[in-house]
N, C-alpha and C positions, 0 to 999 in steps of 0.2 A: 503458544508464545504470548508473550506480553512485553510490554514497554513500561519501565519504571523510572522515575527520577531517583537519583542516588545521592547521599550525603557523604559518601566514602570519598576520601581524597586520593584518587587513583588516576593515573594518566590515561589517556585515550588509546585504545588498542589498535588504531589503524597505523599502518607504517608511515613514518616521517611526521607524525603529528605529535606535538609535545604539549598540548593543552590538557587541562583537567577535565575528566570525564563528568558529565551531568546526568547522563542516562545510561540504563542498563537493560539489555535485552535478555529475558530470562525464558527458558523452555520449562513448562511445567512438568513436575515429576522428576526433576534432577536436583542436583545438590542446591541448597538454599543460596549460598554466595557465589555459586558459578554463574557465569553469564557473560555477555560481550559488553564491555564498557566503552561508550562513545561519547565524544563532546557534541555540542549542538551543531557545529559546523559539518562534522563528518556525518552525522545523523541526517541532516538535510541533503547532503550529497549522495548518500545511500538510498534515500527516498526518492530522489530525482532519478537516479540510475535505474532503480527497481521499476519506477513509474513509467519510464521510457520503453521497457521491455515487457512488462505485465499490465495489460489494460483489462480492466473488469468488464464483463459482458453486462450489457443493460438489461433489466428485467422486461418481461413481456408486459405489454399495456393491457390490464385487465378490463378497463372500462370501454375501450373502443376495440372490440374483437373483430368486428366486420369492417374493413376498409374498403371503400369503393373507389376504384381507379378507372379513369377513362383512357381508352386507347386512342391512338391518332385518328381512328375511323369513327370515332364517336360512340362505341360500344361500351357498356359498363361491365366490369368484372368484379365479383365479390371474392376478395382473398382473405383466407383465415390465417 
Protein backbone atom coordinates (compact mmCIF):
# COMPACT_ATOMS: atom_id res chain seq x y z
CA UNK A 1 0.00 0.00 0.00
CA UNK A 2 1.09 3.53 -0.52
CA UNK A 3 -0.19 7.04 0.12
CA UNK A 4 -0.37 9.54 -2.73
CA UNK A 5 -1.48 13.13 -3.05
CA UNK A 6 -4.26 13.52 -5.58
CA UNK A 7 -5.35 16.36 -7.84
CA UNK A 8 -8.74 14.81 -8.60
CA UNK A 9 -11.66 16.85 -7.26
CA UNK A 10 -13.51 14.18 -5.33
CA UNK A 11 -15.18 14.19 -1.91
CA UNK A 12 -13.63 12.48 1.08
CA UNK A 13 -15.00 8.96 1.44
CA UNK A 14 -15.39 9.02 5.22
CA UNK A 15 -19.00 9.12 6.43
CA UNK A 16 -20.35 12.62 7.23
CA UNK A 17 -17.33 14.38 5.73
CA UNK A 18 -17.97 16.81 2.88
CA UNK A 19 -14.41 18.07 2.35
CA UNK A 20 -12.44 17.61 -0.87
CA UNK A 21 -10.01 14.66 -0.73
CA UNK A 22 -6.33 15.50 -1.01
CA UNK A 23 -4.87 12.03 -0.42
CA UNK A 24 -5.45 8.61 -1.91
CA UNK A 25 -4.51 5.26 -0.35
CA UNK A 26 -3.67 2.81 -3.14
CA UNK A 27 -3.09 -0.93 -2.93
CA UNK A 28 -0.39 -2.09 -5.35
CA UNK A 29 -1.49 -4.53 -8.03
CA UNK A 30 -5.06 -3.26 -8.13
CA UNK A 31 -6.88 -0.92 -10.51
CA UNK A 32 -5.02 2.33 -11.21
CA UNK A 33 -7.78 4.75 -10.17
CA UNK A 34 -9.17 2.61 -7.36
CA UNK A 35 -8.31 3.61 -3.82
CA UNK A 36 -9.54 5.29 -0.70
CA UNK A 37 -9.81 9.08 -1.03
CA UNK A 38 -9.37 11.04 2.21
CA UNK A 39 -9.08 14.67 3.20
CA UNK A 40 -6.22 15.80 5.46
CA UNK A 41 -8.37 15.96 8.61
CA UNK A 42 -9.75 12.44 8.17
CA UNK A 43 -6.30 11.10 7.31
CA UNK A 44 -4.85 12.47 10.56
CA UNK A 45 -7.76 11.01 12.56
CA UNK A 46 -7.21 7.60 10.97
CA UNK A 47 -3.48 7.89 11.68
CA UNK A 48 -4.07 8.74 15.35
CA UNK A 49 -6.60 5.93 15.77
CA UNK A 50 -4.32 3.33 14.18
CA UNK A 51 -1.36 4.62 16.18
CA UNK A 52 -3.21 4.09 19.44
CA UNK A 53 -3.90 0.43 18.55
CA UNK A 54 -0.76 -0.56 16.65
CA UNK A 55 2.53 0.25 18.35
CA UNK A 56 5.73 -0.67 16.49
CA UNK A 57 8.22 -2.89 18.30
CA UNK A 58 11.56 -1.23 18.96
CA UNK A 59 14.60 -2.87 17.32
CA UNK A 60 17.22 -4.66 19.36
CA UNK A 61 20.24 -2.59 20.30
CA UNK A 62 23.12 -4.05 18.29
CA UNK A 63 25.83 -1.91 19.96
CA UNK A 64 25.21 -2.83 23.59
CA UNK A 65 24.43 -6.54 23.53
CA UNK A 66 25.60 -7.25 27.07
CA UNK A 67 23.90 -5.19 29.70
CA UNK A 68 25.09 -5.54 33.25
CA UNK A 69 22.47 -5.07 35.90
CA UNK A 70 22.97 -5.09 39.62
CA UNK A 71 20.67 -6.94 41.95
CA UNK A 72 19.77 -5.50 45.29
CA UNK A 73 22.34 -7.81 46.95
CA UNK A 74 25.18 -6.29 44.92
CA UNK A 75 25.67 -9.23 42.51
CA UNK A 76 26.13 -8.56 38.80
CA UNK A 77 24.21 -10.46 36.16
CA UNK A 78 25.05 -10.39 32.46
CA UNK A 79 21.83 -10.40 30.43
CA UNK A 80 21.78 -11.05 26.69
